[in-house]
N, C-alpha and C positions, 0 to 999 in steps of 0.2 A: 541222668538217663540210663535205661538198663540197656547194655550192648547185646546184640544177638550173639548166639555161640560162635566160634570160630569156623570156618569152613574146612579148616586144616584138619587131617586125622593122621594120628600117628599109628605106625603099623608096629611098633614097638611097645612092650608093657615097661612103664618106667620104674614100676616097684619090683618086678621079677628078678630074682638072683641070676647071676652070671653074665655072660657077654651076649647082647641082643644087638643085631644089625638090621636095619630097616631103612624106612623112607618117612618123611613128612609128605603126605600126599594132598595136594592142593587142587581141587577140580579147576579146569581151564579149557572152556570151549573155544576152539579156533578152527580156522578154515581147514587144517590137516588133521583135525580130531575132534568131532563133535562133542565128544564125551571123554575128551582127554584130561590129563592131570599133570601137574609139575611134580617130579619125585625128587625131594631133597634128601639125600643120603644121611642117615644118623646112626650113631651106635650108643647104646646105653650099657654101662656096666656097674653091676650093684653086687656088694660084698659087705654084708654086717652093718653094723653102726657106724656112722661118721658123717662128715660134711659132703655137700654135693658141689661138684666144680661143674660149671658150663663153659664149654670150650668151643670157640667158633673162628672160623676162618672166611675169606672171601666175603666179608660185608660188602667190599667193594671187589668186583669181579676181575680186576686186572691185577690183584695182589696175591703171590704165590707161595710165600713162605708158610704162612699158616696153614694152607690146604695141604702142602708137603708135611708138615709135621704132624697134622691131624689124620690125613688118610693112614700115615706111618703107624702113629698111635693105634689107630682103630684096628690096624692089621696085625699087631703084635701083642696087645695088652691081654693079661690074664686075670681072670676074676681075683686068684688069689693073691695077686700084687695090689689089689684096691682095699683102701678101709673106707667105707662110704659108698658113694656114687659118681660117676664122671659120666656127663652127657657130651657128646662129641657131635658137632655140626660142621664138617670141615669147609662145606660151601653155603655159606648163610644165605646169601643173594644167588641161588643156583642158577636163574636164568641170565644174570649178568655173568657168572663165573664160566658157564657153557659158551658164552658168546665172547669172552676175553674183554669185557668192556665194564668200566667202572661203575654206570648206572644200568638198570635192567633196559634189555632191547624190546621188552614188552610195552612198558609204560614210561621208559624213561626216569624212573623212580630211583632216587639216591637212597638206599636204605638206611644209610646212617643220618640221615636228616628226615625220617619218615615216622619216627616214634611219638606218640604211642600207637599209631597205628589205626586202621579201622576194618572190624571184619567184615564190611560190606563196601570196603573201598576198591583200590587198584589191586592189582596182583602183589606190589611192594608193600602197599598198606596193610594187606592181609597177612604178609609174612611178618611185618614189625608187631602187628597185633598179636599175633601166636606167641612170639618171644615175649612180649610185654606181659600177657595175661595167662600164659601157661607155662613157658621154660623159665623165665627170669623168677617168679615165686618159689619154684623148686630150689633155686641156687643159693649157696653161702658166698662162693667165690666165682667170679666172672673173668674169663681171659678172652680177650677179643684180639686177633692178630691183624695187624695192619703192615703195610709197606708203602712205597711211593707210588705205586701202580705205574702208568706210562708217562705221566707228566711231572712226577718228581724223584728225588733220590735223596736219601737219608743216611747219616751215619747210623749204624745198626744200633738201637736202643729198645730198653723197656721203659714204660713210663707209667705213672698215675698222676692224679690231678690234687692240687690244694683243695682241701675240702672245708667247709664250716664245722663239720664234725671230725674232730682231731684223733679220737679212736679210730673212726672209719679211715682216716688218711693214713695213720701209723699204720694200719693192718695192710692197706695197700702197699705203702712203700716197703713194708718187710717182705712183701712178695716179689716187688721189683728188685730188690736186693738179692734176693734168693735166686732169681731168674738168670742173673749173671752175664746180662749182655755187655758188650764193652763200653756202652755208656748208658747211664739211667738218668732219666729226666723227670723233673718237676715240671708238668705240662701245662700249658695255656691253651685254649682253644680260641680261634677267631669268631667262631660261630658255634655254640653249643646247643642252640635250639634244635630239638628233635633227634638228637643223637642217641644212640643206643647206650653210650657212656652214661649220659644223664639220666636216662630210663633205670639204668642199673643203680647208680649211685643214689637216687632220689628213694629207691626202695630199701638203702640202705646195705646193699652188697659190697663186698670188698672187689673192687673193679680195676684191673690190670689191662694194660694194651701195649702194644710196640710199634715200631716202625724199624723195619728190617733192611732197608735197602730200596730199591725201586727200578725204574725203567720198564716196567712191565715185564720182569722177568726175576727169577731166584738164582743165586750163585751158591756153589758148593758151600762158601763160607756162611753165606746168610742163612742157608736151609739147615746147616749145622748149628748155628747159634740159637734157630728156634727149635729145634729138636731137644738139644740139650737144657735150653731154657724151660720149654716145657715139663720136661721130666723133673729138674729142681723144683719148679714152682708147685708141682703137684705134691711132691715130697713135704716142702715147707708147709703147704695148706694142710697136711694131714690126711690126704686122699689117697696117698701113694706110699707103698713101703719102699725103703731104700735109703741111700746116703747122698746128700747133696754133693754135687761136683762143684765146689767153689771157683768162682772165676773173678779177677779183677775187674774194676768198673770205674769209670769216672763220671761223677754226677754232674749234671747240668740243670740250671734253673731258666726260667723263662719269666723275668719278672713282670713284663709289660707288653704292651703291643709293639713297641720299638724293636722288639725281636723280629719282626717281620718286615721285609722289604717288597713292595710291589711296583710292577712295571707302569710308568705313566705313558710309555709309547710303545709301539709294535716294531717289530722288525727281526733281524739275525742277531743272536746274543753271542758274545763273546766273554766267558767268565774271566776274571782277573785274580780270582781265589778259590781253591778247591775245597770240597769236603774236608773238615780237619783242621784247616787253616786257622791260625788266630788273626782278627782283624781288629783295627782300632775304629773309634768313632768318626764317621765321615770317610773313611778309606773307600776309595772305588772299588768296588766287588765285581762289576759287570760293565760292559759298553754293549749298547743297543743301535745297530746300523740301520737307518732306513733303507728298504730295498726297492722301492718303487723307480729310483734312478741311482747313477753313480753321481760321487763328487759331493755327497752330503755328509757333515760331521756326524760321527756316533753320539748318541745320548748316553751320559755316563751315570750309573747307579750306585749310589753311596750308602754304605751301612749305616744303620740308624743308631747303633750303640756298638761298643767293644766286646768282642767275646769270640766263640768258636763258631765257624761256619758250620752247621749242623744239618741243613738241608739246602737244596737248591733244585731250581727249574730244571727238567731233564731235555725235552725237546730243543732242537736248534733254532727254531722260531718262537718268538714270544708274543703275546697280544697284550693289549693295556688292561691292567687288573691283574694279570698273572702274577702269583707269587714267585719273585726271583730268588730269593734267599731267606733263611732263618738263621738268627745268630742267637746262640744260647751262652750263658754264662757260666763258667766253671766253677764249682762250688765244692766244699766239703760238705759230705752227707749231713 
């Protein structure tokens, strides 16, 4: 079936040399603007021959390390520092970013579960479609920043996926290594359907992502990791001139779904292990207190494998089905 053209129009020329700042303009008729538009900031830097890097943040709108690093890069980048092309979209899901929410306040769409999108769909589906059919085909390397948002907290890591194409996988892990986060992860997804990651990888792109903290904010440390890692990755990818600033990293593997521990009860959560702690298989990692009355014993949540606590639920109240903890396995690269 032939798809209609995307309704999104770029105000920048993707082929023009130099540094160009503009918008991805998506018409959006609403109560306060009959002929309104969603204006998503974009920067394109072109200088000579070389690969194209597509950089994005705020795929989820309550994750801030990526936007900080990318707005910073867009403000200071010079064309003469670039060998090829860099496309910077600091706030990929701009409606969610402006609202400080994981999903879009317009249609409740989760952009990272909306690919390949639809040009005639919801606002979120239209954004996904534009990345799918316009931006991703231009790219050789794709970096999509994430952190835990308001509901999760992570050890700061850069990651790529284990892939059937081992050359594609090796290229991604080379960039993970260059990024130089304190932890580097061979990542397993619990639900990869509709993800931006999957869309990029199925096109054969070298795809790298991060989880750099959480709690709905960024710290000086996590923002610094994002900015330094971004520069390192662009240099390693051959898109930017300079010398990589190498950083020590510990590799973690996620061998199977036993890495994930989910709540089966709701209530007040007390963690018994913190991020970075080593835990044994079956070790209690949290207790969940029923809160409808006093005098009830807490439910104990146990680790489903031995390893390092690499992620945890962030709010003090947990619901059934929420991810309580993620356990990674320390490995040599």
